[in-house]
mmCIF file of the N, C-alpha and C atoms, coordinates in Angstrom:
data_MODEL
# 
_entry.id   MODEL 
# 
loop_
_atom_site.group_PDB 
_atom_site.id 
_atom_site.type_symbol 
_atom_site.label_atom_id 
_atom_site.label_alt_id 
_atom_site.label_comp_id 
_atom_site.label_asym_id 
_atom_site.label_entity_id 
_atom_site.label_seq_id 
_atom_site.pdbx_PDB_ins_code 
_atom_site.Cartn_x 
_atom_site.Cartn_y 
_atom_site.Cartn_z 
_atom_site.occupancy 
_atom_site.B_iso_or_equiv 
_atom_site.pdbx_formal_charge 
_atom_site.auth_seq_id 
_atom_site.auth_comp_id 
_atom_site.auth_asym_id 
_atom_site.auth_atom_id 
_atom_site.pdbx_PDB_model_num 
ATOM 1   N N  . UNK A 1 1  ? 19.264 37.117 22.372  1.00 0.00 ? 1  UNK A N  1 
ATOM 2   C CA . UNK A 1 1  ? 20.305 38.053 22.377  1.00 0.00 ? 1  UNK A CA 1 
ATOM 3   C C  . UNK A 1 1  ? 20.670 38.653 20.951  1.00 0.00 ? 1  UNK A C  1 
ATOM 4   N N  . UNK A 1 2  ? 20.747 39.913 21.032  1.00 0.00 ? 2  UNK A N  1 
ATOM 5   C CA . UNK A 1 2  ? 21.209 40.619 19.739  1.00 0.00 ? 2  UNK A CA 1 
ATOM 6   C C  . UNK A 1 2  ? 22.505 40.153 19.440  1.00 0.00 ? 2  UNK A C  1 
ATOM 7   N N  . UNK A 1 3  ? 22.762 40.118 18.024  1.00 0.00 ? 3  UNK A N  1 
ATOM 8   C CA . UNK A 1 3  ? 23.988 39.772 17.748  1.00 0.00 ? 3  UNK A CA 1 
ATOM 9   C C  . UNK A 1 3  ? 24.999 41.041 17.340  1.00 0.00 ? 3  UNK A C  1 
ATOM 10  N N  . UNK A 1 4  ? 24.772 42.307 18.198  1.00 0.00 ? 4  UNK A N  1 
ATOM 11  C CA . UNK A 1 4  ? 25.463 43.488 17.821  1.00 0.00 ? 4  UNK A CA 1 
ATOM 12  C C  . UNK A 1 4  ? 25.909 43.833 19.063  1.00 0.00 ? 4  UNK A C  1 
ATOM 13  N N  . UNK A 1 5  ? 27.280 44.389 19.078  1.00 0.00 ? 5  UNK A N  1 
ATOM 14  C CA . UNK A 1 5  ? 27.962 44.980 20.285  1.00 0.00 ? 5  UNK A CA 1 
ATOM 15  C C  . UNK A 1 5  ? 27.257 46.429 20.492  1.00 0.00 ? 5  UNK A C  1 
ATOM 16  N N  . UNK A 1 6  ? 27.006 46.437 21.981  1.00 0.00 ? 6  UNK A N  1 
ATOM 17  C CA . UNK A 1 6  ? 26.411 47.842 22.291  1.00 0.00 ? 6  UNK A CA 1 
ATOM 18  C C  . UNK A 1 6  ? 27.353 48.955 22.347  1.00 0.00 ? 6  UNK A C  1 
ATOM 19  N N  . UNK A 1 7  ? 28.714 48.675 22.407  1.00 0.00 ? 7  UNK A N  1 
ATOM 20  C CA . UNK A 1 7  ? 29.603 49.647 22.323  1.00 0.00 ? 7  UNK A CA 1 
ATOM 21  C C  . UNK A 1 7  ? 29.986 50.043 20.917  1.00 0.00 ? 7  UNK A C  1 
ATOM 22  N N  . UNK A 1 8  ? 30.719 49.232 20.380  1.00 0.00 ? 8  UNK A N  1 
ATOM 23  C CA . UNK A 1 8  ? 31.204 49.625 18.983  1.00 0.00 ? 8  UNK A CA 1 
ATOM 24  C C  . UNK A 1 8  ? 30.396 49.163 17.859  1.00 0.00 ? 8  UNK A C  1 
ATOM 25  N N  . UNK A 1 9  ? 29.284 48.432 17.998  1.00 0.00 ? 9  UNK A N  1 
ATOM 26  C CA . UNK A 1 9  ? 28.287 48.226 16.895  1.00 0.00 ? 9  UNK A CA 1 
ATOM 27  C C  . UNK A 1 9  ? 28.715 47.048 15.914  1.00 0.00 ? 9  UNK A C  1 
ATOM 28  N N  . UNK A 1 10 ? 29.830 46.264 16.488  1.00 0.00 ? 10 UNK A N  1 
ATOM 29  C CA . UNK A 1 10 ? 30.201 45.270 15.662  1.00 0.00 ? 10 UNK A CA 1 
ATOM 30  C C  . UNK A 1 10 ? 29.010 44.140 15.521  1.00 0.00 ? 10 UNK A C  1 
ATOM 31  N N  . UNK A 1 11 ? 28.944 43.591 14.197  1.00 0.00 ? 11 UNK A N  1 
ATOM 32  C CA . UNK A 1 11 ? 27.775 42.682 14.013  1.00 0.00 ? 11 UNK A CA 1 
ATOM 33  C C  . UNK A 1 11 ? 28.234 41.665 12.893  1.00 0.00 ? 11 UNK A C  1 
ATOM 34  N N  . UNK A 1 12 ? 27.398 40.762 12.706  1.00 0.00 ? 12 UNK A N  1 
ATOM 35  C CA . UNK A 1 12 ? 27.835 39.511 11.898  1.00 0.00 ? 12 UNK A CA 1 
ATOM 36  C C  . UNK A 1 12 ? 28.139 40.069 10.436  1.00 0.00 ? 12 UNK A C  1 
ATOM 37  N N  . UNK A 1 13 ? 29.203 39.373 9.977   1.00 0.00 ? 13 UNK A N  1 
ATOM 38  C CA . UNK A 1 13 ? 29.676 39.637 8.482   1.00 0.00 ? 13 UNK A CA 1 
ATOM 39  C C  . UNK A 1 13 ? 29.526 38.310 7.722   1.00 0.00 ? 13 UNK A C  1 
ATOM 40  N N  . UNK A 1 14 ? 29.564 38.544 6.563   1.00 0.00 ? 14 UNK A N  1 
ATOM 41  C CA . UNK A 1 14 ? 29.222 37.331 5.688   1.00 0.00 ? 14 UNK A CA 1 
ATOM 42  C C  . UNK A 1 14 ? 30.610 36.993 4.792   1.00 0.00 ? 14 UNK A C  1 
ATOM 43  N N  . UNK A 1 15 ? 30.796 35.704 4.406   1.00 0.00 ? 15 UNK A N  1 
ATOM 44  C CA . UNK A 1 15 ? 31.893 35.451 3.573   1.00 0.00 ? 15 UNK A CA 1 
ATOM 45  C C  . UNK A 1 15 ? 31.575 34.145 2.824   1.00 0.00 ? 15 UNK A C  1 
ATOM 46  N N  . UNK A 1 16 ? 32.537 33.380 2.311   1.00 0.00 ? 16 UNK A N  1 
ATOM 47  C CA . UNK A 1 16 ? 32.327 32.046 1.571   1.00 0.00 ? 16 UNK A CA 1 
ATOM 48  C C  . UNK A 1 16 ? 33.122 31.039 2.207   1.00 0.00 ? 16 UNK A C  1 
ATOM 49  N N  . UNK A 1 17 ? 32.504 29.666 2.146   1.00 0.00 ? 17 UNK A N  1 
ATOM 50  C CA . UNK A 1 17 ? 33.145 28.599 2.569   1.00 0.00 ? 17 UNK A CA 1 
ATOM 51  C C  . UNK A 1 17 ? 33.561 27.959 1.151   1.00 0.00 ? 17 UNK A C  1 
ATOM 52  N N  . UNK A 1 18 ? 34.767 27.727 0.752   1.00 0.00 ? 18 UNK A N  1 
ATOM 53  C CA . UNK A 1 18 ? 35.229 27.335 -0.389  1.00 0.00 ? 18 UNK A CA 1 
ATOM 54  C C  . UNK A 1 18 ? 35.890 25.943 -0.289  1.00 0.00 ? 18 UNK A C  1 
ATOM 55  N N  . UNK A 1 19 ? 35.140 24.851 -1.222  1.00 0.00 ? 19 UNK A N  1 
ATOM 56  C CA . UNK A 1 19 ? 35.504 23.511 -1.161  1.00 0.00 ? 19 UNK A CA 1 
ATOM 57  C C  . UNK A 1 19 ? 36.477 23.344 -2.360  1.00 0.00 ? 19 UNK A C  1 
ATOM 58  N N  . UNK A 1 20 ? 37.714 22.801 -2.198  1.00 0.00 ? 20 UNK A N  1 
ATOM 59  C CA . UNK A 1 20 ? 38.652 22.480 -3.199  1.00 0.00 ? 20 UNK A CA 1 
ATOM 60  C C  . UNK A 1 20 ? 39.014 20.970 -3.363  1.00 0.00 ? 20 UNK A C  1 
ATOM 61  N N  . UNK A 1 21 ? 39.023 20.518 -4.456  1.00 0.00 ? 21 UNK A N  1 
ATOM 62  C CA . UNK A 1 21 ? 39.527 19.228 -4.709  1.00 0.00 ? 21 UNK A CA 1 
ATOM 63  C C  . UNK A 1 21 ? 40.646 19.079 -5.581  1.00 0.00 ? 21 UNK A C  1 
ATOM 64  N N  . UNK A 1 22 ? 41.431 17.906 -5.456  1.00 0.00 ? 22 UNK A N  1 
ATOM 65  C CA . UNK A 1 22 ? 42.524 17.821 -6.391  1.00 0.00 ? 22 UNK A CA 1 
ATOM 66  C C  . UNK A 1 22 ? 43.995 17.858 -5.716  1.00 0.00 ? 22 UNK A C  1 
ATOM 67  N N  . UNK A 1 23 ? 44.927 17.709 -6.260  1.00 0.00 ? 23 UNK A N  1 
ATOM 68  C CA . UNK A 1 23 ? 46.240 17.818 -5.773  1.00 0.00 ? 23 UNK A CA 1 
ATOM 69  C C  . UNK A 1 23 ? 46.911 19.025 -6.273  1.00 0.00 ? 23 UNK A C  1 
ATOM 70  N N  . UNK A 1 24 ? 47.688 19.743 -5.439  1.00 0.00 ? 24 UNK A N  1 
ATOM 71  C CA . UNK A 1 24 ? 48.323 20.839 -5.888  1.00 0.00 ? 24 UNK A CA 1 
ATOM 72  C C  . UNK A 1 24 ? 49.385 20.713 -6.969  1.00 0.00 ? 24 UNK A C  1 
ATOM 73  N N  . UNK A 1 25 ? 49.581 21.720 -7.888  1.00 0.00 ? 25 UNK A N  1 
ATOM 74  C CA . UNK A 1 25 ? 50.617 21.522 -8.905  1.00 0.00 ? 25 UNK A CA 1 
ATOM 75  C C  . UNK A 1 25 ? 52.088 21.207 -8.356  1.00 0.00 ? 25 UNK A C  1 
ATOM 76  N N  . UNK A 1 26 ? 52.316 21.914 -7.357  1.00 0.00 ? 26 UNK A N  1 
ATOM 77  C CA . UNK A 1 26 ? 53.755 21.888 -6.836  1.00 0.00 ? 26 UNK A CA 1 
ATOM 78  C C  . UNK A 1 26 ? 54.067 20.527 -6.248  1.00 0.00 ? 26 UNK A C  1 
ATOM 79  N N  . UNK A 1 27 ? 52.831 19.672 -5.980  1.00 0.00 ? 27 UNK A N  1 
ATOM 80  C CA . UNK A 1 27 ? 52.881 18.344 -5.490  1.00 0.00 ? 27 UNK A CA 1 
ATOM 81  C C  . UNK A 1 27 ? 52.881 17.409 -6.535  1.00 0.00 ? 27 UNK A C  1 
ATOM 82  N N  . UNK A 1 28 ? 52.802 17.656 -7.768  1.00 0.00 ? 28 UNK A N  1 
ATOM 83  C CA . UNK A 1 28 ? 52.693 16.727 -8.876  1.00 0.00 ? 28 UNK A CA 1 
ATOM 84  C C  . UNK A 1 28 ? 51.241 16.607 -9.384  1.00 0.00 ? 28 UNK A C  1 
ATOM 85  N N  . UNK A 1 29 ? 50.389 17.253 -8.814  1.00 0.00 ? 29 UNK A N  1 
ATOM 86  C CA . UNK A 1 29 ? 49.027 17.203 -9.395  1.00 0.00 ? 29 UNK A CA 1 
ATOM 87  C C  . UNK A 1 29 ? 48.631 18.057 -10.514 1.00 0.00 ? 29 UNK A C  1 
ATOM 88  N N  . UNK A 1 30 ? 47.307 18.165 -10.922 1.00 0.00 ? 30 UNK A N  1 
ATOM 89  C CA . UNK A 1 30 ? 46.927 19.118 -12.035 1.00 0.00 ? 30 UNK A CA 1 
ATOM 90  C C  . UNK A 1 30 ? 46.324 20.318 -11.354 1.00 0.00 ? 30 UNK A C  1 
ATOM 91  N N  . UNK A 1 31 ? 46.293 20.527 -10.371 1.00 0.00 ? 31 UNK A N  1 
ATOM 92  C CA . UNK A 1 31 ? 45.910 21.799 -9.725  1.00 0.00 ? 31 UNK A CA 1 
ATOM 93  C C  . UNK A 1 31 ? 44.523 21.623 -8.816  1.00 0.00 ? 31 UNK A C  1 
ATOM 94  N N  . UNK A 1 32 ? 44.361 22.498 -7.960  1.00 0.00 ? 32 UNK A N  1 
ATOM 95  C CA . UNK A 1 32 ? 43.162 22.439 -7.215  1.00 0.00 ? 32 UNK A CA 1 
ATOM 96  C C  . UNK A 1 32 ? 41.988 23.000 -8.034  1.00 0.00 ? 32 UNK A C  1 
ATOM 97  N N  . UNK A 1 33 ? 40.908 22.381 -7.797  1.00 0.00 ? 33 UNK A N  1 
ATOM 98  C CA . UNK A 1 33 ? 39.795 22.809 -8.483  1.00 0.00 ? 33 UNK A CA 1 
ATOM 99  C C  . UNK A 1 33 ? 38.554 23.183 -7.472  1.00 0.00 ? 33 UNK A C  1 
ATOM 100 N N  . UNK A 1 34 ? 37.832 24.371 -7.683  1.00 0.00 ? 34 UNK A N  1 
ATOM 101 C CA . UNK A 1 34 ? 37.001 24.700 -6.699  1.00 0.00 ? 34 UNK A CA 1 
ATOM 102 C C  . UNK A 1 34 ? 35.636 24.022 -7.042  1.00 0.00 ? 34 UNK A C  1 
ATOM 103 N N  . UNK A 1 35 ? 34.956 23.213 -6.121  1.00 0.00 ? 35 UNK A N  1 
ATOM 104 C CA . UNK A 1 35 ? 33.885 22.342 -6.445  1.00 0.00 ? 35 UNK A CA 1 
ATOM 105 C C  . UNK A 1 35 ? 32.693 22.809 -5.641  1.00 0.00 ? 35 UNK A C  1 
ATOM 106 N N  . UNK A 1 36 ? 32.852 23.916 -4.900  1.00 0.00 ? 36 UNK A N  1 
ATOM 107 C CA . UNK A 1 36 ? 31.595 24.267 -4.046  1.00 0.00 ? 36 UNK A CA 1 
ATOM 108 C C  . UNK A 1 36 ? 31.901 25.618 -3.320  1.00 0.00 ? 36 UNK A C  1 
ATOM 109 N N  . UNK A 1 37 ? 30.993 26.510 -3.422  1.00 0.00 ? 37 UNK A N  1 
ATOM 110 C CA . UNK A 1 37 ? 31.042 27.791 -2.618  1.00 0.00 ? 37 UNK A CA 1 
ATOM 111 C C  . UNK A 1 37 ? 29.776 27.946 -1.910  1.00 0.00 ? 37 UNK A C  1 
ATOM 112 N N  . UNK A 1 38 ? 29.628 28.174 -0.526  1.00 0.00 ? 38 UNK A N  1 
ATOM 113 C CA . UNK A 1 38 ? 28.622 28.210 0.359   1.00 0.00 ? 38 UNK A CA 1 
ATOM 114 C C  . UNK A 1 38 ? 28.961 29.470 1.052   1.00 0.00 ? 38 UNK A C  1 
ATOM 115 N N  . UNK A 1 39 ? 27.700 30.328 0.992   1.00 0.00 ? 39 UNK A N  1 
ATOM 116 C CA . UNK A 1 39 ? 27.818 31.481 1.930   1.00 0.00 ? 39 UNK A CA 1 
ATOM 117 C C  . UNK A 1 39 ? 27.710 31.054 3.506   1.00 0.00 ? 39 UNK A C  1 
ATOM 118 N N  . UNK A 1 40 ? 28.488 31.874 4.206   1.00 0.00 ? 40 UNK A N  1 
ATOM 119 C CA . UNK A 1 40 ? 28.451 31.539 5.726   1.00 0.00 ? 40 UNK A CA 1 
ATOM 120 C C  . UNK A 1 40 ? 28.556 33.039 6.240   1.00 0.00 ? 40 UNK A C  1 
ATOM 121 N N  . UNK A 1 41 ? 28.275 32.789 7.688   1.00 0.00 ? 41 UNK A N  1 
ATOM 122 C CA . UNK A 1 41 ? 28.392 34.160 8.393   1.00 0.00 ? 41 UNK A CA 1 
ATOM 123 C C  . UNK A 1 41 ? 29.476 33.901 9.576   1.00 0.00 ? 41 UNK A C  1 
ATOM 124 N N  . UNK A 1 42 ? 30.064 35.202 9.738   1.00 0.00 ? 42 UNK A N  1 
ATOM 125 C CA . UNK A 1 42 ? 31.084 35.149 10.792  1.00 0.00 ? 42 UNK A CA 1 
ATOM 126 C C  . UNK A 1 42 ? 30.480 35.969 12.001  1.00 0.00 ? 42 UNK A C  1 
ATOM 127 N N  . UNK A 1 43 ? 30.259 35.363 12.986  1.00 0.00 ? 43 UNK A N  1 
ATOM 128 C CA . UNK A 1 43 ? 29.513 36.087 14.127  1.00 0.00 ? 43 UNK A CA 1 
ATOM 129 C C  . UNK A 1 43 ? 30.644 36.614 15.105  1.00 0.00 ? 43 UNK A C  1 
ATOM 130 N N  . UNK A 1 44 ? 30.338 37.784 15.789  1.00 0.00 ? 44 UNK A N  1 
ATOM 131 C CA . UNK A 1 44 ? 31.350 38.384 16.816  1.00 0.00 ? 44 UNK A CA 1 
ATOM 132 C C  . UNK A 1 44 ? 31.056 37.619 18.027  1.00 0.00 ? 44 UNK A C  1 
ATOM 133 N N  . UNK A 1 45 ? 32.335 37.465 18.663  1.00 0.00 ? 45 UNK A N  1 
ATOM 134 C CA . UNK A 1 45 ? 32.458 37.043 20.007  1.00 0.00 ? 45 UNK A CA 1 
ATOM 135 C C  . UNK A 1 45 ? 31.765 37.933 21.104  1.00 0.00 ? 45 UNK A C  1 
ATOM 136 N N  . UNK A 1 46 ? 30.577 37.785 21.420  1.00 0.00 ? 46 UNK A N  1 
ATOM 137 C CA . UNK A 1 46 ? 29.643 38.560 22.321  1.00 0.00 ? 46 UNK A CA 1 
ATOM 138 C C  . UNK A 1 46 ? 29.753 37.953 23.691  1.00 0.00 ? 46 UNK A C  1 
ATOM 139 N N  . UNK A 1 47 ? 29.585 38.890 24.617  1.00 0.00 ? 47 UNK A N  1 
ATOM 140 C CA . UNK A 1 47 ? 29.368 38.361 25.996  1.00 0.00 ? 47 UNK A CA 1 
ATOM 141 C C  . UNK A 1 47 ? 28.377 39.346 26.824  1.00 0.00 ? 47 UNK A C  1 
ATOM 142 N N  . UNK A 1 48 ? 27.649 38.793 27.623  1.00 0.00 ? 48 UNK A N  1 
ATOM 143 C CA . UNK A 1 48 ? 26.604 39.615 28.310  1.00 0.00 ? 48 UNK A CA 1 
ATOM 144 C C  . UNK A 1 48 ? 27.248 39.972 29.697  1.00 0.00 ? 48 UNK A C  1 
ATOM 145 N N  . UNK A 1 49 ? 27.519 41.325 29.963  1.00 0.00 ? 49 UNK A N  1 
ATOM 146 C CA . UNK A 1 49 ? 28.233 41.854 31.191  1.00 0.00 ? 49 UNK A CA 1 
ATOM 147 C C  . UNK A 1 49 ? 27.439 42.770 31.951  1.00 0.00 ? 49 UNK A C  1 
ATOM 148 N N  . UNK A 1 50 ? 27.496 42.811 33.161  1.00 0.00 ? 50 UNK A N  1 
ATOM 149 C CA . UNK A 1 50 ? 26.865 44.003 34.047  1.00 0.00 ? 50 UNK A CA 1 
ATOM 150 C C  . UNK A 1 50 ? 27.824 45.089 33.962  1.00 0.00 ? 50 UNK A C  1 
ATOM 151 N N  . UNK A 1 51 ? 27.535 46.213 33.352  1.00 0.00 ? 51 UNK A N  1 
ATOM 152 C CA . UNK A 1 51 ? 28.230 47.353 33.233  1.00 0.00 ? 51 UNK A CA 1 
ATOM 153 C C  . UNK A 1 51 ? 27.886 48.569 34.138  1.00 0.00 ? 51 UNK A C  1 
ATOM 154 N N  . UNK A 1 52 ? 28.929 49.366 34.441  1.00 0.00 ? 52 UNK A N  1 
ATOM 155 C CA . UNK A 1 52 ? 28.509 50.553 34.998  1.00 0.00 ? 52 UNK A CA 1 
ATOM 156 C C  . UNK A 1 52 ? 28.676 51.738 33.986  1.00 0.00 ? 52 UNK A C  1 
ATOM 157 N N  . UNK A 1 53 ? 27.452 52.289 33.880  1.00 0.00 ? 53 UNK A N  1 
ATOM 158 C CA . UNK A 1 53 ? 27.215 53.425 32.785  1.00 0.00 ? 53 UNK A CA 1 
ATOM 159 C C  . UNK A 1 53 ? 27.691 54.797 33.499  1.00 0.00 ? 53 UNK A C  1 
ATOM 160 N N  . UNK A 1 54 ? 28.126 55.678 32.588  1.00 0.00 ? 54 UNK A N  1 
ATOM 161 C CA . UNK A 1 54 ? 28.856 56.969 33.083  1.00 0.00 ? 54 UNK A CA 1 
ATOM 162 C C  . UNK A 1 54 ? 27.923 57.794 33.993  1.00 0.00 ? 54 UNK A C  1 
ATOM 163 N N  . UNK A 1 55 ? 26.544 57.577 34.089  1.00 0.00 ? 55 UNK A N  1 
ATOM 164 C CA . UNK A 1 55 ? 25.641 58.252 34.988  1.00 0.00 ? 55 UNK A CA 1 
ATOM 165 C C  . UNK A 1 55 ? 25.632 57.483 36.380  1.00 0.00 ? 55 UNK A C  1 
ATOM 166 N N  . UNK A 1 56 ? 26.389 56.430 36.436  1.00 0.00 ? 56 UNK A N  1 
ATOM 167 C CA . UNK A 1 56 ? 26.467 55.617 37.814  1.00 0.00 ? 56 UNK A CA 1 
ATOM 168 C C  . UNK A 1 56 ? 25.590 54.382 37.853  1.00 0.00 ? 56 UNK A C  1 
ATOM 169 N N  . UNK A 1 57 ? 24.649 54.269 36.832  1.00 0.00 ? 57 UNK A N  1 
ATOM 170 C CA . UNK A 1 57 ? 23.692 53.051 37.085  1.00 0.00 ? 57 UNK A CA 1 
ATOM 171 C C  . UNK A 1 57 ? 24.393 51.922 36.382  1.00 0.00 ? 57 UNK A C  1 
ATOM 172 N N  . UNK A 1 58 ? 23.853 50.660 36.829  1.00 0.00 ? 58 UNK A N  1 
ATOM 173 C CA . UNK A 1 58 ? 24.327 49.466 36.390  1.00 0.00 ? 58 UNK A CA 1 
ATOM 174 C C  . UNK A 1 58 ? 23.203 48.613 35.558  1.00 0.00 ? 58 UNK A C  1 
ATOM 175 N N  . UNK A 1 59 ? 23.725 48.283 34.335  1.00 0.00 ? 59 UNK A N  1 
ATOM 176 C CA . UNK A 1 59 ? 22.747 47.532 33.516  1.00 0.00 ? 59 UNK A CA 1 
ATOM 177 C C  . UNK A 1 59 ? 23.596 46.585 32.731  1.00 0.00 ? 59 UNK A C  1 
ATOM 178 N N  . UNK A 1 60 ? 22.657 45.673 32.154  1.00 0.00 ? 60 UNK A N  1 
ATOM 179 C CA . UNK A 1 60 ? 23.411 44.425 31.496  1.00 0.00 ? 60 UNK A CA 1 
ATOM 180 C C  . UNK A 1 60 ? 23.305 44.763 29.984  1.00 0.00 ? 60 UNK A C  1 
ATOM 181 N N  . UNK A 1 61 ? 24.714 44.686 29.441  1.00 0.00 ? 61 UNK A N  1 
ATOM 182 C CA . UNK A 1 61 ? 25.120 45.039 28.043  1.00 0.00 ? 61 UNK A CA 1 
ATOM 183 C C  . UNK A 1 61 ? 25.627 43.718 27.268  1.00 0.00 ? 61 UNK A C  1 
ATOM 184 N N  . UNK A 1 62 ? 25.365 43.671 26.092  1.00 0.00 ? 62 UNK A N  1 
ATOM 185 C CA . UNK A 1 62 ? 25.936 42.801 25.196  1.00 0.00 ? 62 UNK A CA 1 
ATOM 186 C C  . UNK A 1 62 ? 27.121 43.441 24.559  1.00 0.00 ? 62 UNK A C  1 
ATOM 187 N N  . UNK A 1 63 ? 28.274 42.861 24.905  1.00 0.00 ? 63 UNK A N  1 
ATOM 188 C CA . UNK A 1 63 ? 29.485 43.484 24.596  1.00 0.00 ? 63 UNK A CA 1 
ATOM 189 C C  . UNK A 1 63 ? 30.450 42.566 23.831  1.00 0.00 ? 63 UNK A C  1 
ATOM 190 N N  . UNK A 1 64 ? 31.299 42.910 22.672  1.00 0.00 ? 64 UNK A N  1 
ATOM 191 C CA . UNK A 1 64 ? 32.323 42.080 22.125  1.00 0.00 ? 64 UNK A CA 1 
ATOM 192 C C  . UNK A 1 64 ? 33.540 41.920 23.132  1.00 0.00 ? 64 UNK A C  1 
ATOM 193 N N  . UNK A 1 65 ? 34.258 40.874 22.900  1.00 0.00 ? 65 UNK A N  1 
ATOM 194 C CA . UNK A 1 65 ? 35.362 40.621 23.819  1.00 0.00 ? 65 UNK A CA 1 
ATOM 195 C C  . UNK A 1 65 ? 36.466 41.759 23.463  1.00 0.00 ? 65 UNK A C  1 
ATOM 196 N N  . UNK A 1 66 ? 36.596 42.224 22.332  1.00 0.00 ? 66 UNK A N  1 
ATOM 197 C CA . UNK A 1 66 ? 37.589 43.340 22.092  1.00 0.00 ? 66 UNK A CA 1 
ATOM 198 C C  . UNK A 1 66 ? 37.351 44.698 23.010  1.00 0.00 ? 66 UNK A C  1 
ATOM 199 N N  . UNK A 1 67 ? 36.007 44.801 23.129  1.00 0.00 ? 67 UNK A N  1 
ATOM 200 C CA . UNK A 1 67 ? 35.638 45.904 24.065  1.00 0.00 ? 67 UNK A CA 1 
ATOM 201 C C  . UNK A 1 67 ? 35.942 45.768 25.537  1.00 0.00 ? 67 UNK A C  1 
ATOM 202 N N  . UNK A 1 68 ? 35.691 44.543 25.813  1.00 0.00 ? 68 UNK A N  1 
ATOM 203 C CA . UNK A 1 68 ? 36.154 44.105 27.344  1.00 0.00 ? 68 UNK A CA 1 
ATOM 204 C C  . UNK A 1 68 ? 37.651 44.359 27.586  1.00 0.00 ? 68 UNK A C  1 
ATOM 205 N N  . UNK A 1 69 ? 38.453 43.716 26.481  1.00 0.00 ? 69 UNK A N  1 
ATOM 206 C CA . UNK A 1 69 ? 39.792 43.718 26.538  1.00 0.00 ? 69 UNK A CA 1 
ATOM 207 C C  . UNK A 1 69 ? 40.469 44.928 26.600  1.00 0.00 ? 69 UNK A C  1 
ATOM 208 N N  . UNK A 1 70 ? 39.901 45.942 25.825  1.00 0.00 ? 70 UNK A N  1 
ATOM 209 C CA . UNK A 1 70 ? 40.456 47.406 25.559  1.00 0.00 ? 70 UNK A CA 1 
ATOM 210 C C  . UNK A 1 70 ? 40.015 48.200 26.689  1.00 0.00 ? 70 UNK A C  1 
ATOM 211 N N  . UNK A 1 71 ? 39.094 47.803 27.631  1.00 0.00 ? 71 UNK A N  1 
ATOM 212 C CA . UNK A 1 71 ? 38.703 48.655 28.715  1.00 0.00 ? 71 UNK A CA 1 
ATOM 213 C C  . UNK A 1 71 ? 37.634 49.735 28.431  1.00 0.00 ? 71 UNK A C  1 
ATOM 214 N N  . UNK A 1 72 ? 36.881 49.411 27.325  1.00 0.00 ? 72 UNK A N  1 
ATOM 215 C CA . UNK A 1 72 ? 35.937 50.386 26.827  1.00 0.00 ? 72 UNK A CA 1 
ATOM 216 C C  . UNK A 1 72 ? 34.648 50.191 27.830  1.00 0.00 ? 72 UNK A C  1 
ATOM 217 N N  . UNK A 1 73 ? 34.613 49.147 28.687  1.00 0.00 ? 73 UNK A N  1 
ATOM 218 C CA . UNK A 1 73 ? 33.349 48.981 29.366  1.00 0.00 ? 73 UNK A CA 1 
ATOM 219 C C  . UNK A 1 73 ? 33.918 48.757 30.856  1.00 0.00 ? 73 UNK A C  1 
ATOM 220 N N  . UNK A 1 74 ? 33.190 49.311 31.849  1.00 0.00 ? 74 UNK A N  1 
ATOM 221 C CA . UNK A 1 74 ? 33.609 49.173 33.152  1.00 0.00 ? 74 UNK A CA 1 
ATOM 222 C C  . UNK A 1 74 ? 32.750 48.228 34.046  1.00 0.00 ? 74 UNK A C  1 
ATOM 223 N N  . UNK A 1 75 ? 33.196 47.027 34.359  1.00 0.00 ? 75 UNK A N  1 
ATOM 224 C CA . UNK A 1 75 ? 32.433 45.916 34.908  1.00 0.00 ? 75 UNK A CA 1 
ATOM 225 C C  . UNK A 1 75 ? 31.952 46.513 36.247  1.00 0.00 ? 75 UNK A C  1 
ATOM 226 N N  . UNK A 1 76 ? 30.742 46.187 36.716  1.00 0.00 ? 76 UNK A N  1 
ATOM 227 C CA . UNK A 1 76 ? 30.217 46.540 37.848  1.00 0.00 ? 76 UNK A CA 1 
ATOM 228 C C  . UNK A 1 76 ? 30.569 45.442 39.032  1.00 0.00 ? 76 UNK A C  1 
# 
């Protein structure tokens, strides 16, 4: 299954997973130190739904949950 929404085009985005060690200064420590940064992917929440297209045909689409919630897709 493709990781792209067929309605709005939402796709995976990238970010960082940051690991910090130490005790915060306001808690009496010497501050947090970054000890590792790893790239990660944020995947969209996609669902496979049977949808009715504007021309009246029914087909299976991969749609994000926001499009379903906002009524951009008509379920068959």
